[in-house]
C-alpha positions in Angstrom: -62.3 67.4 32.7 -61.0 70.1 35.2 -64.6 71.3 35.8 -65.7 67.8 36.7 -62.9 67.3 39.2 -63.6 70.7 40.7 -67.3 69.9 41.0 -66.5 66.6 42.6 -64.2 68.2 45.2 -66.9 70.8 46.0 -69.5 68.1 46.5 -67.2 66.1 48.8 -66.5 69.2 50.9 -70.2 70.0 51.2 -70.9 66.4 52.3 -68.2 66.5 54.9 -69.5 69.8 56.3 -73.0 68.5 56.4 -71.8 65.4 58.2 -70.0 67.5 60.9 -73.1 69.7 61.4 -75.4 66.7 61.7 -73.0 65.0 64.2 -73.0 68.2 66.4 -76.8 68.4 66.4 -77.2 64.8 67.3 -75.2 65.3 70.5 -71.9 63.8 71.4 -71.6 60.6 73.4 -68.9 60.2 76.0 -68.0 56.9 77.5 -65.8 56.5 80.6 -64.9 52.9 81.4 -63.4 51.3 84.4 -64.1 54.2 86.7 -66.8 55.2 89.1 -66.9 58.9 88.1 -67.9 60.9 85.1 -66.3 64.3 85.6 -66.7 66.7 82.7 -67.0 70.4 82.4 -69.3 71.7 79.7 -70.9 75.0 78.8 -74.6 75.2 78.1 -76.3 77.6 75.7 -76.6 80.4 78.4 -72.7 80.2 78.8 -73.0 79.0 82.3 -70.3 76.5 83.1 -71.5 73.2 84.4 -69.6 70.5 86.2 -70.7 67.0 85.7 -69.6 64.6 88.4 -71.7 61.5 88.8 -70.4 58.7 91.0 -71.6 55.1 91.0 -70.7 52.7 93.9 -71.7 49.3 95.1 -71.0 47.6 98.4 -71.6 44.2 99.8 -70.4 41.8 102.5 -66.7 41.0 102.8 -67.3 37.3 103.4 -70.1 34.8 102.7 -70.7 31.1 102.2 -71.6 29.2 99.1 -75.4 29.0 98.8 -75.9 32.3 100.7 -78.1 35.2 99.4 -76.2 38.4 99.9 -77.5 42.0 99.7 -75.6 44.4 97.4 -76.2 48.1 98.0 -76.0 50.5 95.1 -75.6 54.2 95.1 -75.6 56.8 92.3 -74.6 60.3 93.4 -74.6 63.6 91.5 -71.7 65.6 93.0 -71.8 68.2 90.1 -73.5 71.5 90.0 -76.1 70.7 87.3 -79.0 68.2 87.0 -78.4 65.0 85.1 -81.4 63.4 83.3 -82.6 60.0 82.2 -80.3 58.2 84.7 -80.4 54.4 84.1 -78.7 51.6 86.0 -77.8 48.4 84.1 -76.5 45.3 85.7 -76.4 41.7 84.5 -79.4 40.9 86.8 -81.6 44.0 86.4 -82.2 47.4 84.9 -83.4 50.4 87.0 -84.5 53.8 85.7 -83.7 56.5 88.3 -84.8 59.5 86.2 -83.3 62.9 87.2 -80.6 63.5 89.8 -80.3 67.0 91.1 -76.9 68.4 92.3 -75.8 66.7 95.5 -78.6 64.1 95.3 -77.9 60.4 95.8 -80.3 57.5 95.0 -79.8 54.2 96.8 -81.3 50.8 96.3 -80.4 47.2 97.1 -80.5 43.9 95.2 -80.1 40.3 96.5 -77.6 38.1 94.8 -77.4 34.3 95.2 -73.9 32.8 95.6 -74.3 29.4 94.0 -73.0 26.2 95.6 -70.6 24.0 93.7 -73.4 21.6 93.0 -75.5 24.3 91.4 -72.6 25.4 89.2 -72.0 21.8 88.2 -75.6 21.3 87.1 -75.3 24.4 84.8 -71.8 23.9 83.4 -69.6 20.9 84.0 -69.3 18.1 86.6 -65.8 19.6 87.6 -66.9 23.2 87.8 -66.7 25.0 91.1 -67.6 28.5 92.5 -64.6 30.8 92.3 -63.2 32.1 95.6 -63.3 35.0 96.0 -66.7 35.4 94.4 -66.6 38.2 91.9 -69.5 40.6 91.2 -68.8 43.0 88.3 -69.5 46.7 88.4 -72.8 48.0 87.1 -73.2 50.5 84.4 -74.9 53.9 84.6 -75.9 56.1 81.7 -77.3 59.6 81.8 -77.7 62.8 79.8 -76.4 66.2 80.8 -78.2 69.6 80.4 -77.0 69.8 76.7 -78.4 66.3 75.9 -75.0 64.6 75.7 -75.0 61.0 76.8 -72.4 59.8 79.4 -71.7 56.3 80.6 -69.8 55.2 83.7 -69.1 51.9 85.4 -69.2 51.2 89.1 -66.6 49.4 91.1 -66.6 45.6 91.2 -66.8 43.5 94.4 -64.9 40.4 95.6 -66.5 38.4 98.4 -64.3 35.9 100.2 -66.1 32.6 100.6 -65.7 30.8 104.0 
């Protein structure tokens, strides 16, 4: 009986070690929510320290009117000292693959958002529905990989546009 228990304990330990090793080879995933910056320091295989600092930001008008189309400007900046790869932007309205961002590089793009009228909202939801004031645009997400293959995710700031 003691040999069976000992064998079972050895098997459990071997499986745990194998799981830890497999997890490390798959790469770690880091998620940073409710911020515009992923700022981590890692060491790559050549023992060179890398600083990961990716910033995501969106800007738009301060005021608008119901029924307007407004232009939202997006920027993703690599303020770290190492390239980041497979950079993807995900918003409720679109997905945009940026690719690689070199240190101190920024990619900018724009997207037009329609602010609905009360009538448009009522057609889609309820006869008593109205457009909220201020009009809220949530932050977009950015995912990327560092030089070690680790995946990082950040969220950009949200916007509030006051409706006249």
